C-alpha positions as CSV (number, residue, x, y, z in Angstrom):
1,M,23.9,-45.8,2.6
2,K,21.3,-42.9,3.8
3,N,24.4,-40.4,4.8
4,I,25.9,-41.3,0.8
5,L,22.8,-40.4,-0.4
6,L,22.1,-37.5,2.4
7,I,25.9,-36.3,1.5
8,L,25.4,-36.8,-2.5
9,F,21.6,-34.7,-2.2
10,L,23.8,-31.8,-0.4
11,F,26.5,-32.0,-3.3
12,L,24.1,-31.0,-6.2
13,N,22.4,-28.5,-4.3
14,I,25.4,-26.3,-3.5
15,S,26.7,-26.7,-6.5
16,C,23.2,-26.1,-8.8
17,A,22.9,-22.8,-6.7
18,K,25.9,-21.8,-7.6
19,D,24.4,-21.6,-11.9
20,L,21.1,-19.1,-10.2
21,E,21.6,-15.2,-11.1
22,T,20.1,-13.3,-8.9
23,K,19.7,-9.4,-9.5
24,G,18.1,-6.7,-8.6
25,V,14.5,-5.6,-9.5
26,N,12.7,-2.5,-8.9
27,T,8.7,-2.5,-9.2
28,P,5.9,-2.0,-8.1
29,F,5.6,-5.1,-6.7
30,I,8.8,-5.4,-4.9
31,N,7.8,-2.8,-2.4
32,I,4.5,-4.6,-2.1
33,L,6.6,-7.6,-0.7
34,A,9.1,-5.4,1.0
35,V,6.5,-2.5,2.6
36,G,3.3,-3.0,1.7
37,D,0.5,-3.5,3.9
38,K,-2.0,-5.8,3.1
39,R,-5.8,-6.0,4.0
40,D,-8.1,-8.8,2.9
41,L,-10.9,-6.8,2.1
42,N,-12.8,-10.5,1.9
43,T,-12.5,-10.4,6.2
44,I,-14.9,-7.5,6.0
45,P,-18.4,-8.6,7.2
46,T,-21.5,-8.5,4.9
47,N,-25.1,-9.8,4.9
48,F,-24.4,-11.4,1.1
49,E,-21.8,-12.9,-0.7
50,K,-19.3,-11.6,-2.3
51,N,-17.8,-13.5,-5.2
52,L,-14.8,-11.5,-6.2
53,W,-11.7,-11.6,-4.1
54,V,-9.5,-8.4,-3.1
55,K,-7.1,-7.3,-0.9
56,V,-5.6,-3.7,-0.1
57,Y,-1.4,-3.0,-0.4
58,T,-0.8,0.3,1.1
59,L,2.7,1.9,0.6
60,P,4.4,6.0,1.2
61,S,3.3,7.6,-1.2
62,N,6.3,8.8,-3.4
63,K,5.4,12.1,-3.7
64,P,7.3,14.7,-2.2
65,N,7.4,15.2,1.4
66,K,5.6,18.7,2.7
67,C,3.8,17.0,5.5
68,F,6.5,16.6,7.9
69,P,9.5,18.9,7.6
70,E,12.9,17.6,7.7
71,S,11.5,13.9,8.7
72,H,10.3,10.7,7.1
73,G,7.0,10.9,8.0
74,V,4.0,10.1,5.4
75,C,1.9,12.1,3.8
76,Q,-0.2,10.2,1.9
77,L,-0.4,6.9,0.8
78,S,-0.4,4.5,-2.5
79,Y,-2.8,1.5,-2.7
80,Y,-2.7,-1.4,-5.1
81,I,-5.1,-3.0,-5.2
82,T,-5.9,-6.9,-6.8
83,S,-8.6,-8.7,-8.1
84,S,-9.3,-12.3,-8.0
85,Q,-12.4,-14.7,-9.7
86,L,-13.3,-16.8,-7.4
87,D,-13.0,-19.9,-9.8
88,D,-11.3,-22.7,-10.6
89,S,-8.5,-21.1,-13.3
90,P,-9.1,-17.3,-12.0
91,T,-8.6,-14.0,-13.7
92,N,-6.6,-12.0,-11.2
93,N,-5.1,-8.7,-12.2
94,L,-3.6,-5.4,-10.5
95,Y,-5.3,-1.9,-10.0
96,T,-4.0,1.2,-8.9
97,L,-4.8,4.5,-6.7
98,E,-2.4,6.7,-6.9
99,S,-1.2,9.0,-3.7
100,L,-4.4,9.6,-1.7
101,G,-4.6,10.3,2.2
102,E,-5.6,7.2,3.6
103,I,-8.6,4.8,3.1
104,T,-10.3,5.1,6.7
105,D,-13.4,2.9,5.5
106,Y,-14.0,0.3,3.1
107,K,-18.4,-0.7,3.0
108,W,-19.1,-3.6,0.6
109,E,-22.3,-2.8,-1.6
110,N,-24.4,-5.6,-2.6
111,T,-24.8,-6.7,-6.7
112,E,-25.9,-9.2,-8.9
113,L,-23.2,-8.3,-11.3
114,V,-20.9,-11.4,-11.6
115,D,-17.3,-11.7,-10.5
116,T,-17.4,-7.5,-9.3
117,A,-17.1,-6.1,-6.7
118,I,-18.6,-2.2,-5.6
119,I,-16.4,-1.0,-2.7
120,T,-16.6,2.1,-1.4
121,I,-14.0,4.3,0.5
122,K,-14.0,7.1,3.1
123,V,-10.6,8.6,2.6
124,N,-8.9,11.4,4.4
125,K,-7.0,13.8,2.4
126,Y,-4.2,13.6,4.5
127,T,-2.5,10.4,7.1
128,K,-3.8,11.0,10.8
129,E,-0.4,11.3,11.9
130,A,0.4,14.6,9.4
131,L,-3.4,15.4,10.4
132,N,-1.5,15.3,14.3
133,Y,1.8,16.6,13.5
134,N,0.9,19.4,11.9
135,K,-2.3,21.1,12.2
136,S,-2.1,23.7,9.7
137,L,-2.8,20.7,7.1
138,I,-7.0,21.1,6.3
139,N,-8.5,17.7,6.0
140,E,-10.9,16.6,3.3
141,I,-13.2,13.5,3.3
142,K,-14.1,11.8,0.3
143,T,-16.4,9.3,-0.3
144,Y,-15.2,6.6,-4.4
145,K,-16.6,4.1,-4.7
146,L,-14.8,1.5,-6.7
147,T,-16.5,-1.3,-9.3
148,I,-13.7,-3.9,-9.5
149,N,-14.2,-7.1,-12.2
150,A,-11.6,-9.3,-13.4
151,T,-10.1,-7.0,-16.1
152,S,-10.7,-3.6,-14.7
153,M,-11.8,-1.2,-12.5
154,S,-12.6,2.0,-12.0
155,V,-13.9,5.1,-9.8
156,L,-16.3,7.1,-8.8
157,E,-16.3,10.9,-6.6
158,Q,-19.0,10.3,-4.4
């Protein structure tokens, strides 16, 4: 009896699977899943409680590559930042930081604002690999303050 039920179950699954459509989708979300590198910023130790969940996904920039002539090296990176409230029914959002060099440091700032994260980042103009490969590149280090909440993100250069 168990074998008959198993065969019937497999037959129904196979027949249902034929009705599924597949489509190629090309969105930033697909690129994040396929090649993105994830960093969970909530794992960075602080001496205060964080009240927003923040993750950063790093992807190669789609800008033309001038650091690595005739190769596949990456000059700059694009960043996608997700935020989520730490609630039972959280508001989630996705923000972009396009074509920065390489974020080298993240630092949480303490805030009394509800559902808000203030994060300071340090950014090299080019990736470390680009600077090592092409010695003619001149690196610039900039600092930005990100203020992220469930509905918006602001970026201020320091």
